N, C-alpha and C positions, 0 to 999 in steps of 0.2 A: 505493500500500499504505500509506503513510504515514496520509493521513486514514482509512482501515480499520482502523488500531491500536486506537480504543478498542472497535471491536468483536469485535477476536481478544483483548483483555484480558476483556471481559465474557465471554466464551465462555468461556475459560480457566478463571476463576475460578469458573463456573457448574460446571466438570468437577470439577476440582482441590478437595482439600477432606477429607474424614475419610479416604478411601480412600488417603489419601498415609501415614496412621499404618499400613496395614495393609500396605504394601509390604515390610516387613524380614521379616514372618512369611511372607508369601507367598514369598520367595527363601529362606526355611529348609525351608519345607515341600517346595520341590520342586528345592532346590539352585538355584545362582548360575548356570551355564549353561541350564538350563531354564526359569530365570526370566526370563532376558534374552529368550530364543526367544519364549515364552508372552507376553511382553509386547510384543514387536516382533510376532505374530501377533494379538493383541488390537488393537495399534494401526491394523494394515492394515485387521482385519475391519471397524472401526468406522469407518474413513474411506470404504469401500465401502457402508457402510450409508447413511451420511450423504449419499452421493452420489446412490445409487439412490434415495432416499428424496426428495432435490430434484429429481432429474429428473424424477420421476414427477410431483411437484407442479407442475413448471413446464410439463411436457409438456401436462398436462390443464387448467393454468390456475387450479389450486387454491389458494388462500391460506393455509389451515392444515390441518393433520393431521387433523382432524375431518369438514371438507367433502372431503378427498382419500379418505376412508373411505369418504364417503357418494356420492362419483361412481363407485369402484369397486365397493362390495359393498352399496349402499344404507343403508337407515336400519338394519339391523343391523351393519354395519359400523360405521357413524359411531357409533351406542351403545357400542360395543365401545372404539372407540378415546377417547373422552371418558370413560368410565369406568376405562380404563388410565392414560388420561393423569393423570386426578385422584388415583388412587389411589397412583399410583409419585410424584408431586409431594409430597402429602401424607405418604407413608411417610416419605419424604426429608428433609422438614422435621421431622417428629416425631425421626427419628434425629439431625437436627442439636442440637435443642433439647433432647434428651438429652445431646449432649457438652456441651453448655452447662451443663447441671446437674450434670455429674459432676466438672468441672473446676474452673469458678469461684467457686463458693463455697469451696471448699479454698485455691484461693490468694488469695481477699478476706481470709479469715478471716487467711491468715498474715503480709498484708503490713500489713494495718490491727489486728493482733492482737485480733481478736475473735472469739467462738466459733462454729465452724463449725455450723448448723442447717439444719433443713428450711425453716425461713421466710427465713434466708437465702437457699437455694437458689431458694424461689419467687418471692422478691422480685428476683433478679438475673435470672432467668427473663423474669418479666414487666418489668421495664426495660429488656431487649435485645430483646424481641419488639415492645413496643408503644412503647419510646423511640428503637429503631433501625431496627430489621425494618419496621415500619409504615410511618413517613414516605417510607423509601426505596424502599416497595414501591408508596406512591400516586403516585412519580413516573410519567410515561407515555413519556418516551423513554430508550431504552436507554442511549444515549449520556451523559446525567444521572448514572446509577452508574457510568460509567467511573473517575471520579476514586478513588471507592470502591474499585472493582475494583482499580486500579492498586496503593493500598495494601497491599491483602489480596495480590497477586501478590509485589508486595515483600518482604512478610513470608515468603511462603513460601521465597523465594531466601534470605533469613536463616535460617530453620528448618531448611531442607536444610544448609545452611553449618555451623550450630551444629553437627547430625549429623555431619557429614564432621568437623568441630572433635574430637568424640568418639571417632570412630574412628581419628583420629590416632596414638594409642601404639600401638594394635593394628598399625596400618598400618607404623608406622616398625621395630618389633621383630618383625613377620613372626608373632608369635602368633596370629593370627587362621589362617592357613592349614592347622593341622591339626585346627581345632575347626569349620568349615564342611563342608556338605557342596556339591559341584559338579553330581551328578547325582541326582536322587531322582524317579523315577518313579512312585510309587506316592503322588505328591503332586500329579499332573496334575490329576485331578479336584475337588479338593479346591479348588486355587487359580485354575483356569481361571475362573470364575465372576466372582471377587473381578477379574481381571485384567480383562476384557470389560466388567465393567459399570463398572469404573472411569472410562471414558472415557465414559460414556452422556451425550449431548448432544442425540439426535435431538428430544427434545421440545422443544428450544430454537430450532431451525433455521427454522419458519415465522415465529416472532418476530423473529428475526433478520432473515431475509429482508425483512419488512414494514418494518422500522426503516430499511434502508438508503433514501440518499436517490435511488439509481440501482441498483434490484436487478437483477441478473442471476445466471443458474446458476455462471457464471467467476467471480464475485466472491465469493459466498456457497461456493463449493468453496477458493476461495485461503483466505479468513478460517477457515474450520472446519478445513482441513489444519493453518495455522499453530498454530491453539490447540492441535489434538490434539497434534500433533509438539512440542509445548513442553512439553505434560503428560507426555508419552513420555519424554521427557528428566528431568524432575521426578521421575517413579516411579521410573527407574531411577537415579537418583543417590541417592534416598531409601532405595530397597531394598538398594543395594548398601552402600552405607556403614553405613547403621542395621544391616545384618546382620552385616557385620566389627564392629560397635562393641559389641554386645552378645552375638553369636553364639548360644550357647546359652539364655542367660535370654529372649530372645524366644519366647514360649508364647502370648500372645494377639496379636490384631489390633490392638493400641492400644499402642504404643511410648513414648508421652509416660510411663505407667507407670514407665519404665527410667530416666528423667532422673535425674539425682544432685540432690541437694537442697541447689540453691544458689541465690542470689537471681535470677543469669542465667535457669535453668532455668523458675522460676516466671515470668518475665518472658515466655519462648517459651509456657508453658502459657496465659497470661492474652491473648496476642496471638493464639493459635488460638482461643481461645473467642469473640475479638471479630470477627475474620477469618472465623468460621461465623456470625455474626449478621449481617454485612455481605452475605454470601450469599443469606440470605434472600428479598431481592426478585428474585433471578433463578430463584428456584422459584416466586416469586408470578406472575410474568406469564404462562407457559404455562399454570398452572393455573386462573388467570381466565378466561382465553379459553374453556377448555373446560368450566368451569364454567357460565358464560354461554350458551356454545352449546349444553350438555346442559339447562338451565332454559329458556329461550325459543327455543332450535331457531330463530335468526334469521340470516340470512347477513350478516352485519356485521362490516366491521373495526374500527369504533370502537365503543366499548362506552359507552351512556349513562354521562351524572357519577353519576347517584344509584348505577346498579348495580356502578359500577366502585367506590366508595367501601363499600358493602356488601358486594361480594363480598368486597373485599381485606380487611375486617374479617374476616368470616367465616373467609378461609383464614389468617389468622393465631392469631386466637380459637381456632378446633378444634384444631389440634395442639398448640398452648402448654397448654390445658387437660390436654389427653391427657400431653405431656411431664413436667406437675405432677406427675399423680396416677397415672401409670404408669411408671417409671423405668426399667425393664427392660422391653423391647420387642424382644428379640432375635429371637424367633420372629416374631413381626409381621414385622419387617423381614426376615426370612430366607426368610419366603412370599412378601413382596411382591415382592423382586427377584427369585426364582424363577420367578415368574408373571407380573405386569405388566411388571417388568422386561424378561423376555426376548421379550414381545409388541413393547412399543412402542419397543424400542432394535434387535430384529434380523427378528423373524418378519413384522411387519406392513411394515416397509419394501420386504421381498423379495417379499411377496403385491403390495403395491400397484405395485411395479416393474414385476412380471411381468403384471399386467392392464394396466397402461397401455399397456406395449411390448410386446403380443402378436406384432408382426411383426418384431420386432429381435432379432436372434440373440442368444445369452448367450454371452459374452465368457469368458476363462478365470476372470477375478475372482468372476463372480456362479457359476461352477460349484461353485468352490471354497465360496464363500460359501451356495449352497444344499447343500453338503455339510455344512457347519458346523451348519448348521441341525438336519438329520437326525440327525446327532452328539448335539446338545445334548437 
């Protein structure tokens, strides 16, 4: 397990991120107890989804999501998966760039005593995308990104501890108890999609499998389980303590806006922006493979050097320009998560597994999993 730890850190860093900010909102909308149950359910569903997806890939001896789709459903299946992969990753990248543009300029203007402006926002986005995200995205080995991912994960630990500290006065006095909800069934369908897609890592699994020195289904499942469980603990702590800290003030999915006006709070905001930028290459990896397969339709594990660099540059420049020109992309991202996110993270893995394993009986996990698909 020690030698697999860099992969656990990378996968954890690709999962956790912007969704962390929405956890207190989810706990408020459905209550603490129901929120914990939904979080545990989403964790279990994601684990099942990842396991059956990789089992279908290993059983069929296919080394990518797209080629697994081609094996099971032909050209139309491969086209659907490649487009879904690209759309999901690009949408996620745009969301991260918008977060950088929302908080970064305000913090820099405050720290350095300069006026906040659209030019500062544009300059910061370009610097972090081209100066941080692009160089890291050009690395070919996921293990090379593990050090940066370790820094990000350590920051999220500090971030959660900071929120815990903000909740300490309410915890000690008990003032939070009459002000919070423990069970709100009417918030179930509003928060379940957020919980479910907060663990979305299915698009990273084949990249992870190819990066392993001795790939096996057991190893990938172990790494995936560790990363997802680690993120589940982080989401649980963030949701619970964030809700207790701010209770009725939590009205949006962005808890950072409720932080006090202090220097340390500004450092936390700036750290979140930098962590978001460092996560960019983990989105580039699967998006680049899908874009190459879509454009060239070749069964190749190693992308030629010129294609590798050009595709990486395009993947960074496109979302960067959209993030600069269109700072408000809530509708686009919501539509992206409700369509491509659902397909890539839950629907396609179940379809491919059932197609590849026709003769295998469905266990209780698969039965409940298909039930969830029908429900959603």
